[in-house]
PANU-486186 format. One record per residue: x, y, z of N, C-alpha, C, O, CB in turn; residue in one letter. Coordinates in Angstrom, 3 decimals. Last residue first. Glycine has a CB too. Layout:
% PANU-486186
+----------+----------+----------+----------+----------+----------+----------+----------+----------+----------+----------+----------+----------+----------+----------+------+
|      n.u |      n.v |      n.w |     ca.u |     ca.v |     ca.w |      c.u |      c.v |      c.w |      o.u |      o.v |      o.w |     cb.u |     cb.v |     cb.w | rest |
+----------+----------+----------+----------+----------+----------+----------+----------+----------+----------+----------+----------+----------+----------+----------+------+
|        X |        Y |        Z |        X |        Y |        Z |        X |        Y |        Z |        X |        Y |        Z |        X |        Y |        Z |    A |
...
+----------+----------+----------+----------+----------+----------+----------+----------+----------+----------+----------+----------+----------+----------+----------+------+
END
This chain:
% PANU-486186
+----------+----------+----------+----------+----------+----------+----------+----------+----------+----------+----------+----------+----------+----------+----------+------+
|      n.u |      n.v |      n.w |     ca.u |     ca.v |     ca.w |      c.u |      c.v |      c.w |      o.u |      o.v |      o.w |     cb.u |     cb.v |     cb.w | rest |
+----------+----------+----------+----------+----------+----------+----------+----------+----------+----------+----------+----------+----------+----------+----------+------+
|   10.775 |    2.640 |   -5.671 |   10.125 |    3.440 |   -6.722 |   11.046 |    3.713 |   -7.842 |   10.665 |    4.372 |   -8.809 |    9.612 |    4.735 |   -6.181 |    Q |
|   10.150 |   -0.224 |   -3.710 |   11.121 |    0.641 |   -4.399 |   10.428 |    1.380 |   -5.543 |    9.612 |    0.817 |   -6.272 |   12.327 |   -0.193 |   -4.940 |    A |
|    8.442 |   -2.067 |   -2.649 |    8.104 |   -0.658 |   -2.441 |    9.078 |    0.301 |   -3.088 |    8.876 |    1.514 |   -3.033 |    8.031 |   -0.367 |   -0.985 |    T |
|    9.563 |   -4.530 |   -3.313 |    8.211 |   -4.223 |   -3.766 |    7.841 |   -2.746 |   -3.616 |    7.018 |   -2.233 |   -4.374 |    7.227 |   -5.063 |   -3.006 |    L |
|   12.069 |   -4.373 |   -2.029 |   12.006 |   -4.539 |   -3.481 |   10.622 |   -4.122 |   -4.012 |   10.526 |   -3.444 |   -5.035 |   12.314 |   -6.008 |   -3.869 |    H |
|   11.286 |   -4.231 |    0.651 |   12.050 |   -3.141 |    0.042 |   11.975 |   -3.195 |   -1.476 |   11.831 |   -2.162 |   -2.130 |   13.509 |   -3.195 |    0.494 |    Q |
|   10.009 |   -6.747 |    0.926 |    9.257 |   -5.508 |    1.111 |    9.981 |   -4.329 |    0.459 |    9.350 |   -3.515 |   -0.215 |    9.037 |   -5.234 |    2.609 |    Q |
|   12.227 |   -8.429 |    0.539 |   11.108 |   -8.478 |   -0.408 |   10.287 |   -7.206 |   -0.313 |    9.902 |   -6.636 |   -1.334 |   10.217 |   -9.710 |   -0.145 |    V |
|   13.710 |   -7.742 |    2.773 |   14.270 |   -7.528 |    1.436 |   13.175 |   -7.528 |    0.371 |   13.199 |   -6.733 |   -0.569 |   15.312 |   -8.606 |    1.115 |    S |
|   11.984 |   -8.602 |    4.813 |   12.286 |   -7.168 |    4.682 |   12.897 |   -6.854 |    3.319 |   12.623 |   -5.791 |    2.762 |   13.242 |   -6.718 |    5.799 |    S |
|   11.990 |  -11.393 |    4.569 |   10.788 |  -10.649 |    4.196 |   11.088 |   -9.165 |    4.017 |   10.497 |   -8.527 |    3.145 |    9.699 |  -10.839 |    5.251 |    V |
|   13.837 |  -13.767 |    3.913 |   14.168 |  -12.390 |    4.258 |   13.039 |  -11.482 |    3.767 |   13.124 |  -10.886 |    2.693 |   15.544 |  -11.966 |    3.637 |    D |
|   13.083 |  -16.940 |    5.307 |   12.877 |  -15.956 |    4.240 |   13.196 |  -14.559 |    4.750 |   12.863 |  -14.212 |    5.883 |   11.429 |  -16.015 |    3.709 |    A |
|   13.409 |  -19.282 |    6.802 |   14.391 |  -18.210 |    6.904 |   14.272 |  -17.158 |    5.802 |   15.271 |  -16.554 |    5.413 |   15.765 |  -18.793 |    6.880 |    N |
|   10.416 |  -20.629 |    6.399 |   11.392 |  -20.507 |    7.472 |   12.288 |  -19.271 |    7.474 |   11.933 |  -18.281 |    8.113 |   12.236 |  -21.666 |    7.442 |    H |
|    8.746 |  -19.191 |    3.568 |    9.102 |  -20.283 |    4.457 |   10.237 |  -19.868 |    5.379 |   10.921 |  -18.872 |    5.144 |    9.492 |  -21.524 |    3.656 |    D |
|    6.103 |  -17.400 |    2.306 |    7.467 |  -17.304 |    2.822 |    7.720 |  -18.423 |    3.810 |    6.982 |  -18.579 |    4.782 |    7.714 |  -15.936 |    3.484 |    F |
|    4.234 |  -16.942 |   -0.408 |    4.388 |  -17.919 |    0.662 |    5.851 |  -17.898 |    1.097 |    6.732 |  -18.325 |    0.351 |    3.946 |  -19.357 |    0.200 |    D |
|    2.119 |  -14.421 |   -1.620 |    3.488 |  -14.916 |   -1.477 |    3.538 |  -15.847 |   -0.272 |    2.942 |  -15.558 |    0.766 |    4.509 |  -13.737 |   -1.318 |    A |
|   -0.307 |  -13.447 |   -3.992 |    0.000 |  -14.103 |   -2.726 |    1.446 |  -14.567 |   -2.747 |    1.939 |  -15.047 |   -3.768 |   -0.957 |  -15.295 |   -2.466 |    V |
|   -2.672 |  -11.330 |   -5.329 |   -1.268 |  -11.728 |   -5.422 |   -0.880 |  -12.259 |   -4.040 |   -1.103 |  -11.587 |   -3.033 |   -0.330 |  -10.516 |   -5.878 |    A |
|   -6.010 |  -12.308 |   -6.247 |   -5.051 |  -11.724 |   -5.304 |   -3.637 |  -12.142 |   -5.674 |   -3.436 |  -13.200 |   -6.271 |   -5.375 |  -12.151 |   -3.853 |    L |
|   -7.423 |  -13.477 |   -8.354 |   -8.054 |  -12.405 |   -7.588 |   -7.128 |  -11.702 |   -6.598 |   -7.439 |  -10.597 |   -6.153 |   -9.216 |  -12.954 |   -6.851 |    T |
|   -7.333 |  -14.597 |  -11.680 |   -6.603 |  -14.504 |  -10.414 |   -7.158 |  -13.302 |   -9.656 |   -7.345 |  -12.233 |  -10.237 |   -5.042 |  -14.369 |  -10.646 |    I |
|   -9.726 |  -16.546 |  -13.544 |   -9.030 |  -15.298 |  -13.218 |   -8.369 |  -15.393 |  -11.841 |   -8.790 |  -16.157 |  -10.973 |  -10.011 |  -14.104 |  -13.257 |    R |
|  -10.020 |  -19.235 |  -14.308 |  -10.673 |  -18.183 |  -15.088 |  -10.007 |  -16.840 |  -14.838 |   -9.749 |  -16.081 |  -15.771 |  -12.167 |  -18.104 |  -14.748 |    E |
|   -8.324 |  -22.260 |  -14.415 |   -8.386 |  -20.918 |  -13.824 |   -9.014 |  -19.924 |  -14.795 |   -8.592 |  -19.796 |  -15.944 |   -6.982 |  -20.441 |  -13.418 |    V |
|   -7.888 |  -24.792 |  -15.421 |   -9.254 |  -24.411 |  -15.078 |   -9.417 |  -23.002 |  -14.548 |  -10.537 |  -22.581 |  -14.256 |   -9.778 |  -25.347 |  -14.084 |    G |
|   -5.146 |  -25.079 |  -15.763 |   -6.004 |  -25.095 |  -16.951 |   -7.422 |  -24.618 |  -16.654 |   -8.092 |  -24.092 |  -17.543 |   -6.052 |  -26.492 |  -17.534 |    A |
|   -3.985 |  -25.225 |  -13.174 |   -3.885 |  -23.999 |  -13.976 |   -4.865 |  -23.940 |  -15.139 |   -5.366 |  -22.865 |  -15.470 |   -2.495 |  -23.860 |  -14.507 |    N |
|   -6.153 |  -26.793 |  -10.758 |   -5.056 |  -26.814 |  -11.720 |   -5.107 |  -25.567 |  -12.581 |   -6.153 |  -24.929 |  -12.702 |   -5.116 |  -28.079 |  -12.597 |    G |
|   -9.131 |  -28.442 |   -9.792 |   -7.931 |  -27.709 |   -9.411 |   -6.823 |  -27.893 |  -10.442 |   -6.585 |  -28.997 |  -10.932 |   -7.450 |  -28.160 |   -8.036 |    R |
|  -11.672 |  -28.488 |  -12.361 |  -11.025 |  -28.993 |  -11.162 |   -9.740 |  -28.200 |  -10.930 |   -9.327 |  -27.396 |  -11.765 |  -10.729 |  -30.520 |  -11.284 |    S |
|  -14.680 |  -26.864 |  -13.513 |  -13.238 |  -27.133 |  -13.596 |  -12.729 |  -27.697 |  -12.277 |  -13.283 |  -27.419 |  -11.213 |  -12.460 |  -25.848 |  -13.962 |    A |
|  -17.320 |  -26.090 |  -13.258 |  -17.037 |  -27.497 |  -13.531 |  -15.565 |  -27.857 |  -13.588 |  -15.224 |  -29.035 |  -13.699 |  -17.662 |  -27.877 |  -14.803 |    G |
|  -16.645 |  -22.796 |  -14.304 |  -17.646 |  -23.749 |  -13.801 |  -17.302 |  -25.177 |  -14.223 |  -17.027 |  -25.440 |  -15.394 |  -19.054 |  -23.373 |  -14.311 |    P |
|  -13.213 |  -21.876 |  -13.688 |  -14.350 |  -21.978 |  -14.607 |  -15.355 |  -22.973 |  -14.028 |  -14.958 |  -23.904 |  -13.329 |  -13.886 |  -22.419 |  -16.040 |    R |
|  -12.203 |  -20.444 |  -10.563 |  -12.151 |  -21.499 |  -11.566 |  -13.376 |  -21.432 |  -12.474 |  -14.444 |  -20.981 |  -12.060 |  -12.056 |  -22.878 |  -10.893 |    Y |
|  -10.437 |  -17.789 |   -9.335 |  -11.784 |  -18.252 |   -9.663 |  -11.616 |  -19.284 |  -10.768 |  -10.966 |  -19.026 |  -11.781 |  -12.740 |  -17.058 |  -10.106 |    V |
|   -7.930 |  -17.671 |   -6.723 |   -8.374 |  -17.697 |   -8.111 |   -9.850 |  -18.067 |   -8.183 |  -10.430 |  -18.583 |   -7.228 |   -7.531 |  -18.687 |   -8.933 |    V |
|   -6.057 |  -18.152 |   -4.568 |   -6.686 |  -16.848 |   -4.827 |   -7.121 |  -16.720 |   -6.287 |   -6.732 |  -15.787 |   -6.988 |   -5.717 |  -15.708 |   -4.469 |    P |
|   -6.749 |  -21.058 |   -2.831 |   -6.106 |  -20.541 |   -4.019 |   -6.805 |  -19.225 |   -4.354 |   -8.034 |  -19.187 |   -4.418 |   -6.174 |  -21.568 |   -5.216 |    S |
|   -6.084 |  -22.766 |    0.245 |   -6.871 |  -21.895 |   -0.610 |   -6.049 |  -21.474 |   -1.806 |   -4.819 |  -21.527 |   -1.793 |   -7.366 |  -20.669 |    0.161 |    F |
|   -6.478 |  -25.790 |    2.222 |   -5.703 |  -24.752 |    1.552 |   -6.622 |  -23.890 |    0.698 |   -7.779 |  -24.235 |    0.458 |   -4.585 |  -25.373 |    0.687 |    L |
|   -6.242 |  -28.043 |    5.030 |   -6.997 |  -27.282 |    4.041 |   -6.106 |  -26.229 |    3.405 |   -5.098 |  -25.825 |    3.984 |   -8.232 |  -26.625 |    4.683 |    G |
|   -4.136 |  -30.920 |    5.483 |   -4.483 |  -29.525 |    5.779 |   -5.319 |  -28.907 |    4.656 |   -5.123 |  -29.215 |    3.480 |   -3.207 |  -28.695 |    5.999 |    A |
|   -3.192 |  -33.360 |    4.833 |   -4.556 |  -33.308 |    5.361 |   -5.024 |  -31.874 |    5.608 |   -6.196 |  -31.650 |    5.911 |   -4.644 |  -34.106 |    6.654 |    A |
|   -0.565 |  -33.088 |    4.090 |   -1.519 |  -33.504 |    3.059 |   -2.966 |  -33.424 |    3.524 |   -3.878 |  -33.420 |    2.698 |   -1.213 |  -34.912 |    2.619 |    H |
|    0.765 |  -32.530 |    6.488 |    0.598 |  -31.479 |    5.484 |   -0.483 |  -31.832 |    4.462 |   -1.231 |  -30.959 |    4.023 |    1.919 |  -31.225 |    4.770 |    K |
|    0.063 |  -33.389 |    9.583 |    0.114 |  -34.026 |    8.274 |   -0.223 |  -32.984 |    7.214 |   -1.384 |  -32.603 |    7.066 |   -0.863 |  -35.239 |    8.197 |    R |
|    0.192 |  -31.434 |   11.621 |    0.965 |  -32.672 |   11.702 |    1.140 |  -33.314 |   10.338 |    2.240 |  -33.735 |    9.979 |    0.296 |  -33.650 |   12.649 |    E |
|    0.606 |  -27.997 |   11.521 |   -0.144 |  -29.115 |   10.977 |    0.723 |  -30.369 |   11.035 |    1.856 |  -30.366 |   10.555 |   -0.604 |  -28.823 |    9.523 |    I |
|    0.232 |  -25.118 |   13.298 |    1.147 |  -26.235 |   13.067 |    0.298 |  -27.425 |   12.661 |   -0.624 |  -27.813 |   13.379 |    2.022 |  -26.556 |   14.344 |    Q |
|   -0.592 |  -21.893 |   12.214 |   -1.080 |  -23.208 |   12.633 |   -0.017 |  -24.257 |   12.329 |    0.558 |  -24.280 |   11.241 |   -2.421 |  -23.561 |   11.923 |    R |
|   -0.889 |  -18.483 |   12.833 |    0.023 |  -19.584 |   12.501 |   -0.536 |  -20.883 |   13.059 |   -0.908 |  -20.960 |   14.230 |    1.453 |  -19.319 |   13.061 |    H |
|   -2.990 |  -16.136 |   11.490 |   -2.877 |  -17.122 |   12.565 |   -1.994 |  -18.272 |   12.101 |   -2.296 |  -18.948 |   11.118 |   -4.275 |  -17.643 |   12.994 |    V |
|   -3.362 |  -14.556 |    9.295 |   -2.404 |  -14.096 |   10.293 |   -2.226 |  -15.064 |   11.460 |   -1.389 |  -14.828 |   12.331 |   -2.832 |  -12.762 |   10.817 |    L |
|   -5.411 |  -15.658 |    7.758 |   -4.033 |  -15.779 |    7.289 |   -2.995 |  -15.385 |    8.337 |   -1.853 |  -15.842 |    8.268 |   -3.845 |  -14.934 |    6.066 |    L |
|   -7.754 |  -14.963 |    9.156 |   -7.389 |  -16.368 |    8.987 |   -5.904 |  -16.503 |    8.653 |   -5.218 |  -17.365 |    9.203 |   -8.245 |  -17.018 |    7.883 |    V |
|   -7.732 |  -12.182 |    8.987 |   -7.823 |  -12.817 |   10.302 |   -7.412 |  -14.290 |   10.238 |   -6.791 |  -14.801 |   11.170 |   -9.249 |  -12.693 |   10.854 |    Q |
|   -7.782 |  -11.771 |    6.205 |   -6.568 |  -11.435 |    6.965 |   -6.568 |  -12.110 |    8.338 |   -5.522 |  -12.562 |    8.804 |   -6.445 |   -9.908 |    7.131 |    K |
|  -10.419 |  -12.400 |    5.639 |   -9.343 |  -13.222 |    5.102 |   -8.050 |  -13.008 |    5.881 |   -7.323 |  -13.957 |    6.175 |   -9.124 |  -12.910 |    3.623 |    L |
|  -11.757 |  -10.279 |    6.954 |  -11.981 |  -11.675 |    7.345 |  -10.862 |  -12.582 |    6.864 |  -10.404 |  -13.447 |    7.612 |  -13.310 |  -12.169 |    6.798 |    D |
|  -10.670 |   -8.012 |    5.578 |  -10.609 |   -8.109 |    7.031 |  -10.744 |   -9.568 |    7.467 |   -9.937 |  -10.049 |    8.263 |  -11.712 |   -7.246 |    7.679 |    F |
|  -11.404 |   -8.481 |    2.950 |   -9.979 |   -8.505 |    3.285 |   -9.819 |   -8.663 |    4.791 |   -8.923 |   -9.377 |    5.241 |   -9.265 |   -7.214 |    2.791 |    W |
|  -14.219 |  -10.725 |    2.821 |  -13.663 |   -9.375 |    2.935 |  -12.175 |   -9.521 |    3.253 |  -11.740 |  -10.554 |    3.763 |  -14.413 |   -8.523 |    4.045 |    S |
|  -14.831 |  -13.319 |    0.433 |  -14.446 |  -12.886 |    1.779 |  -13.963 |  -11.444 |    1.744 |  -13.373 |  -10.999 |    0.760 |  -13.348 |  -13.807 |    2.361 |    R |
|  -16.611 |  -15.738 |   -1.246 |  -16.242 |  -14.320 |   -1.255 |  -15.987 |  -13.913 |    0.186 |  -16.826 |  -14.136 |    1.059 |  -17.362 |  -13.423 |   -1.917 |    R |
|  -15.676 |  -18.968 |   -2.527 |  -16.293 |  -18.105 |   -1.518 |  -15.814 |  -16.669 |   -1.716 |  -14.748 |  -16.427 |   -2.282 |  -15.958 |  -18.601 |   -0.082 |    V |
|  -15.833 |  -22.137 |   -4.038 |  -15.610 |  -20.700 |   -4.222 |  -16.377 |  -19.916 |   -3.179 |  -17.565 |  -20.148 |   -2.959 |  -16.028 |  -20.254 |   -5.635 |    T |
|  -14.148 |  -24.935 |   -3.816 |  -15.341 |  -24.346 |   -3.208 |  -15.101 |  -22.848 |   -3.211 |  -14.259 |  -22.347 |   -2.466 |  -15.615 |  -24.904 |   -1.737 |    R |
|  -12.834 |  -27.205 |   -6.232 |  -12.802 |  -25.910 |   -5.544 |  -14.166 |  -25.523 |   -4.986 |  -15.200 |  -25.757 |   -5.611 |  -12.311 |  -24.827 |   -6.491 |    P |
|  -11.724 |  -30.342 |   -6.035 |  -12.985 |  -29.637 |   -6.284 |  -13.011 |  -28.315 |   -5.521 |  -13.188 |  -28.304 |   -4.303 |  -14.193 |  -30.515 |   -5.878 |    S |
|   -9.594 |  -31.838 |   -5.320 |   -9.484 |  -31.144 |   -6.602 |  -10.747 |  -30.346 |   -6.950 |  -10.834 |  -29.750 |   -8.024 |   -9.193 |  -32.148 |   -7.703 |    V |
|   -7.683 |  -32.737 |   -2.548 |   -9.008 |  -32.274 |   -2.987 |   -8.842 |  -31.487 |   -4.286 |   -8.031 |  -30.562 |   -4.346 |   -9.701 |  -31.392 |   -1.882 |    D |
|   -5.138 |  -33.175 |   -1.626 |   -5.639 |  -34.070 |   -2.685 |   -7.020 |  -33.673 |   -3.202 |   -7.480 |  -34.225 |   -4.201 |   -5.690 |  -35.496 |   -2.169 |    K |
|   -4.829 |  -31.342 |    0.381 |   -3.922 |  -31.270 |   -0.757 |   -4.417 |  -32.117 |   -1.929 |   -4.142 |  -31.804 |   -3.087 |   -2.527 |  -31.719 |   -0.342 |    L |
|   -8.226 |  -30.461 |    1.333 |   -6.912 |  -31.065 |    1.567 |   -6.072 |  -30.923 |    0.298 |   -6.554 |  -30.442 |   -0.728 |   -7.046 |  -32.571 |    1.983 |    S |
|  -10.362 |  -28.807 |    0.708 |  -10.339 |  -29.461 |    2.018 |   -8.966 |  -30.053 |    2.365 |   -8.593 |  -30.136 |    3.535 |  -11.389 |  -30.555 |    2.059 |    R |
|   -9.982 |  -25.584 |   -0.684 |   -9.867 |  -27.026 |   -0.877 |   -9.719 |  -27.662 |    0.494 |   -9.026 |  -27.120 |    1.356 |   -8.659 |  -27.394 |   -1.810 |    F |
|  -11.446 |  -22.557 |   -1.956 |  -10.966 |  -23.385 |   -0.856 |  -10.931 |  -24.845 |   -1.278 |  -11.726 |  -25.292 |   -2.105 |  -11.851 |  -23.207 |    0.388 |    Y |
|  -10.828 |  -19.650 |   -3.773 |  -11.275 |  -21.041 |   -3.827 |  -10.624 |  -21.818 |   -2.695 |   -9.412 |  -21.752 |   -2.495 |  -10.939 |  -21.685 |   -5.198 |    S |
|  -12.140 |  -16.304 |   -3.555 |  -11.059 |  -17.278 |   -3.457 |  -11.665 |  -18.678 |   -3.524 |  -12.871 |  -18.853 |   -3.352 |  -10.235 |  -17.083 |   -2.138 |    I |
|  -12.817 |  -12.978 |   -4.178 |  -13.271 |  -14.347 |   -4.397 |  -12.051 |  -15.257 |   -4.362 |  -11.059 |  -15.014 |   -5.049 |  -14.044 |  -14.487 |   -5.753 |    V |
|  -12.977 |  -10.282 |   -1.875 |  -12.232 |  -11.035 |   -2.872 |  -12.836 |  -12.423 |   -2.990 |  -13.316 |  -12.979 |   -2.002 |  -10.726 |  -11.116 |   -2.507 |    F |
|  -13.960 |   -6.953 |   -0.905 |  -14.103 |   -8.407 |   -0.905 |  -13.358 |   -9.024 |   -2.080 |  -13.140 |   -8.395 |   -3.115 |  -15.582 |   -8.802 |   -0.951 |    T |
|  -13.244 |   -4.289 |    1.348 |  -13.174 |   -4.846 |   -0.009 |  -13.263 |   -6.373 |    0.052 |  -12.708 |   -7.001 |    0.953 |  -11.858 |   -4.405 |   -0.721 |    R |
|  -12.977 |   -3.412 |    3.918 |  -14.314 |   -3.819 |    3.470 |  -14.300 |   -4.488 |    2.102 |  -15.251 |   -5.182 |    1.743 |  -15.230 |   -2.618 |    3.429 |    R |
|  -10.290 |   -2.712 |    4.092 |  -10.810 |   -3.716 |    5.026 |  -12.157 |   -4.253 |    4.553 |  -12.456 |   -5.429 |    4.763 |  -10.945 |   -3.120 |    6.437 |    E |
|  -10.160 |   -0.628 |    2.218 |   -9.505 |   -1.894 |    1.923 |  -10.047 |   -3.005 |    2.822 |  -10.244 |   -4.128 |    2.357 |   -7.987 |   -1.762 |    2.094 |    T |
|  -11.473 |    1.415 |    3.582 |  -12.029 |    0.930 |    2.314 |  -11.445 |   -0.437 |    1.967 |  -12.161 |   -1.309 |    1.473 |  -11.749 |    1.937 |    1.174 |    A |
|   -9.691 |    1.775 |    5.736 |  -11.078 |    1.356 |    5.976 |  -11.720 |    0.794 |    4.714 |  -12.439 |   -0.203 |    4.778 |  -11.906 |    2.532 |    6.497 |    R |
|   -7.384 |    2.647 |    4.324 |   -7.355 |    1.429 |    5.138 |   -8.769 |    0.908 |    5.369 |   -9.016 |   -0.288 |    5.211 |   -6.656 |    1.693 |    6.488 |    H |
|   -8.302 |    5.047 |    3.234 |   -7.867 |    3.975 |    2.340 |   -7.867 |    2.643 |    3.080 |   -8.297 |    1.627 |    2.534 |   -6.463 |    4.274 |    1.769 |    L |
|   -8.722 |    6.479 |    5.597 |   -9.857 |    6.211 |    4.704 |   -9.526 |    5.064 |    3.750 |  -10.372 |    4.208 |    3.488 |  -10.231 |    7.481 |    3.902 |    A |
|   -6.063 |    6.594 |    6.503 |   -7.080 |    5.935 |    7.318 |   -8.303 |    5.578 |    6.468 |   -8.855 |    4.488 |    6.608 |   -7.493 |    6.840 |    8.499 |    L |
|   -4.930 |    8.141 |    4.450 |   -4.463 |    6.769 |    4.666 |   -5.486 |    5.977 |    5.478 |   -5.748 |    4.813 |    5.174 |   -3.097 |    6.767 |    5.382 |    L |
|   -6.265 |   10.546 |    4.862 |   -6.432 |    9.851 |    3.585 |   -6.019 |    8.392 |    3.721 |   -6.674 |    7.505 |    3.174 |   -5.609 |   10.540 |    2.477 |    A |
|   -5.286 |   11.219 |    7.354 |   -6.720 |   10.960 |    7.207 |   -6.998 |   10.214 |    5.908 |   -7.869 |    9.346 |    5.862 |   -7.517 |   12.277 |    7.243 |    K |
|   -2.560 |   11.556 |    6.638 |   -2.962 |   10.589 |    7.663 |   -4.428 |   10.222 |    7.552 |   -4.783 |    9.047 |    7.642 |   -2.681 |   11.140 |    9.047 |    G |
|   -2.580 |   13.669 |    4.799 |   -2.219 |   12.326 |    4.332 |   -2.622 |   11.241 |    5.333 |   -2.984 |   10.134 |    4.934 |   -0.717 |   12.250 |    4.071 |    P |
|   -5.524 |   15.737 |    5.343 |   -4.155 |   15.344 |    5.661 |   -3.851 |   13.962 |    5.095 |   -4.767 |   13.156 |    4.925 |   -3.926 |   15.360 |    7.181 |    S |
|   -7.286 |   17.873 |    3.337 |   -7.283 |   16.509 |    3.879 |   -5.833 |   16.101 |    4.112 |   -5.017 |   16.119 |    3.190 |   -8.009 |   15.496 |    2.909 |    V |
|   -7.109 |   20.341 |    2.094 |   -7.671 |   20.297 |    3.437 |   -7.706 |   18.914 |    4.061 |   -8.117 |   18.780 |    5.213 |   -9.040 |   20.843 |    3.411 |    G |
|   -7.474 |   19.100 |   -1.163 |   -7.147 |   20.250 |   -0.310 |   -7.847 |   20.110 |    1.039 |   -9.036 |   19.798 |    1.104 |   -7.555 |   21.584 |   -0.997 |    A |
|   -6.884 |   15.540 |   -1.482 |   -7.649 |   16.769 |   -1.746 |   -7.262 |   17.868 |   -0.771 |   -6.776 |   17.589 |    0.326 |   -9.160 |   16.497 |   -1.655 |    P |
|   -3.572 |   14.160 |   -2.025 |   -4.806 |   14.254 |   -1.254 |   -5.537 |   15.552 |   -1.587 |   -4.905 |   16.550 |   -1.933 |   -4.511 |   14.175 |    0.258 |    T |
|   -1.161 |   14.212 |   -3.321 |   -2.151 |   13.250 |   -3.787 |   -3.494 |   13.364 |   -3.067 |   -4.460 |   12.717 |   -3.470 |   -1.614 |   11.861 |   -3.624 |    Q |
|    0.506 |   16.008 |   -2.036 |    0.103 |   16.326 |   -3.407 |   -1.007 |   15.404 |   -3.914 |   -1.726 |   15.769 |   -4.844 |    1.306 |   16.238 |   -4.335 |    Q |
|    0.978 |   14.692 |    0.372 |    0.206 |   15.931 |    0.400 |   -0.314 |   16.278 |   -1.001 |   -1.429 |   16.778 |   -1.146 |    1.066 |   17.085 |    0.953 |    R |
|    0.588 |   11.164 |   -0.331 |    1.378 |   12.353 |   -0.046 |    0.473 |   13.565 |   -0.068 |   -0.681 |   13.472 |   -0.486 |    2.532 |   12.513 |   -1.057 |    T |
|   -0.443 |    8.001 |    0.965 |   -0.743 |    9.215 |    0.200 |    0.153 |   10.378 |    0.620 |    0.439 |   10.547 |    1.806 |   -2.212 |    9.602 |    0.376 |    P |
|    1.544 |    5.130 |    0.801 |    1.049 |    6.179 |    1.682 |    0.783 |    7.433 |    0.861 |    1.666 |    7.895 |    0.138 |    2.057 |    6.470 |    2.826 |    V |
|    0.588 |    2.199 |   -0.821 |    1.356 |    3.430 |   -0.903 |    0.727 |    4.475 |   -0.004 |   -0.486 |    4.684 |   -0.041 |    1.437 |    3.937 |   -2.353 |    T |
|    0.839 |   -1.155 |    0.000 |    0.000 |    0.000 |    0.000 |    0.894 |    1.230 |    0.000 |    1.864 |    1.287 |    0.756 |   -0.960 |   -0.009 |    1.203 |    M |
+----------+----------+----------+----------+----------+----------+----------+----------+----------+----------+----------+----------+----------+----------+----------+------+
END
């Protein structure tokens, strides 16, 4: 998210207030994603979630004993009747990154916010 500057905000509106308004609008925005019950499940269950609700799920770390039994999601919409896989994707709804163990997240953040 880019922080609004004085030049980007309407006259009389501070960048802080503009950022707060942007944050509130983003929290309410909804996205369509596809859920799968397990790694072997190939039948997507499509749901619409607000960013606020999706964020609440994604920010909780869960330790899973058996990776293959864990539920997962894909930030895509599949064509009607399609099964899991690239060929059935109609559109991508979110950009997602999966960082494992020793990932240098700050380097990625710097790269993504570089102008």
